[in-house]
C-alpha positions, 0 to 999 in steps of 0.5 A: 499499499505504501512505497516505504523507500520513496525517494526525495526526488518524488517529493518534488510534486509538492514544493518546499515549504513557502517561507518569508526570506527572513524566516528562511535565513533565520532557520538556516542560521539555526541549523548551520550554527557554530556548534553544528558546523564543528560536528558535521561538514557545511555540506551535510548541514546544508543538506539536512536543512534543505531536506527539512524544508522539503519534508515539512511540506509533505505529510508523514508517511504514516497516519498515527492512531492512539487506541483507547486501550482503557476501553478495549484491548489493542487487538480488538480496536485494531480489528474493528478499525480494519473492518471500518476502513475496509468498508470505506475502501470498498465504497471507493472508486479504487476498489481497494479491499484491505487496510494495512494497520501496524502495531508500534514495536514500543508504544502499546497504544499506537496503531500505524497506517501507511500513507501512499504518496505522492501518487501520479494524479492527473490535474483536471481543467475544473478547479476548486481552491481551498484554504491552506489549513484545509489543503493540509488536512486533505493531504492527511486523508480528509475530504474537503468540507464546505467552509474550506472552499474559497473558490470554485468554477462558476457553474459547478454542480454536485457530481462534477469531478474537480481538481483541488488546489491549496491557496498557499498565501491566503490571497484567493478572494472568497467566492472567486471563480478562478485563482492564479496565485501561489497554490499547490495541487492536492488531488481530485474529487467529486463535488457534493454540493452546487456552487450556489450552496457554498457561497450563498449569503442566507445559509451556506451548506454544511458538511462535505463539499468535495469528496476526495477520490484521487488524493495526492496522498492516499490515507483513510478518512477518519470522519466518524470512524470509531470516535471513542476507540481510535483517536487521530494524534501525531506520534510525538504527541502520544510519546509525550503522555508516556514520557510524563508517566502518570500514575493512578491516584495522582493530581496532574496539570495540563497547562495549555491543554486544548484541544485535549488529546494529551489531556485525555491520554494522560487520564487514560494512562492513569486508568481514569483514577486521580485528577487531571486538571486542564487549563486553556485561555479560550472558552470554546476550546475548553468545551472541546476538551470536555467533549473529547473527555465525554466521548472517551468516557473519562471522568477524572478530567476537570477543564477550566478556562484560565490563563496558566501564567496566572495559575499560582495562587498568592495564598499558599494556604488556599484550598482550590478545586479550580485555578488559581492553585496553591504552590506545589499542588501537582504531582506532574505538570505537562507544559505543551507550550504555545509555539511557532508551530514550524514542525507541523506537517504538512505545512506548505506555506507560512505567512508569518514574519520573523517577529511572529516566529520569535515571539513565543519565547517570553510566554514560554518562560512565564509558563515555565515559572508557573509550572515549577511553582505548581509542581511538588518537590519530587514531581515531574515536569515535561516541556514540549513544543511542535516546532524546530527552532533552537530558541523554543527548545534547547535554549529554553532547557538551558535557561530553565536549568540555569534559572531553576537549580531545583530542576534536573533533566531525566531520561525519557521512556520511550526515547524513539526520536533523536537527541537534542540539537547542538547550539544551546551550550548544553553538554553531550550528556544533557543533549542525550536526555532530550528528545527531538523528532527531526523528519529531515534525519529520517533520510540517508544521503542517497535520498531514501528512507534511513533504516530505523527500528520503526520507520514512523519514528523518524518520519513524523512532525517536528517535535521536542520533549524535555523531562525534568525532576524537581529536587 
């Protein structure tokens, strides 16, 4: 079903991630810093950087599903998922009849589905344009939902076969009949609604607008498929929960919890015994966390709309069920911090300037201060991001170790990514304790997939994890 050893040259069907020149120069200075160039040749460092830019515009080669093993055994979920996806394939125009679902050799609640692509799909003359976020979702197996459509042929009717393009820079005018700006082809589909239903002013249509039948990357659609048993989640995000290591009966804080995937995983790993407090600043995101908890039948989660930088109470004797909390209220804290998100895949275009990319470090440090104060002595703090910059990852670790003498780095289990990146002045021993998921390192010098115990471990989103003990 998949060409596991797909060549880098094949990936030219999609462009490298489109970044502003100042952002490209900034990232290049990170990946070719003095410490890196002292360890590898300039040519090798440059090659890795170019591979990163290419990898980021493409989806990972496996779709990762976190199985709700607190509700059913892994093998039972695997069989049920296979049945559901086989039904989906039988109904597709391709007539495929067997979904390949793999177990991860080290993570007991992960199922992996190989992604086939990029595939040779012929572009059609009738074109639909979607927003960049929608285009990225299509590359990972989704259909096109009506709100994602920004342009379509003037006389498009339900049943028309169309090519779908993603608007990389957000410059397509909503309701346009054509668009010649910067865009990328993501596959062919069948329109489910008329154009008039998409752009009408009274009550636009809802649901699927274009059902993808020839996507550039073939991956199952999980819309409505076993929602309580199979939870779509990037592999490094699943690893975070295991690294945190929650135990039944503990009180755990998820500081920036929305949309709640990691929160629910923590509760499931605890057997739903204990308390998981989830905080987020945005009200409707809190509603999403509660919905996910209810769907997964998790009762130990308590979600609050609150700014985590202010989550420490000024009265240490105050007993509080909700925020703010007294110092040293939690056995473990997860700080999955707001970040520049430059590790997300597929990410075909980023319109941010350098100012926005570099704006997260101060907020992350404010959150760090609150996290350390809220953590009990002997407790565990896990810091993670979904970005590739040094400033938000290894530099934050170096700052934290210098700012909080009570913190020491701890080994991570499982450790399936690479070690930390050179450039922040950390020792080799400290770098080995960090975990960085670097998609560009999953390819060897010939451009083919590098040999790994599990290929999915290398071909992930860009991600970073550090684990601390409060002494």
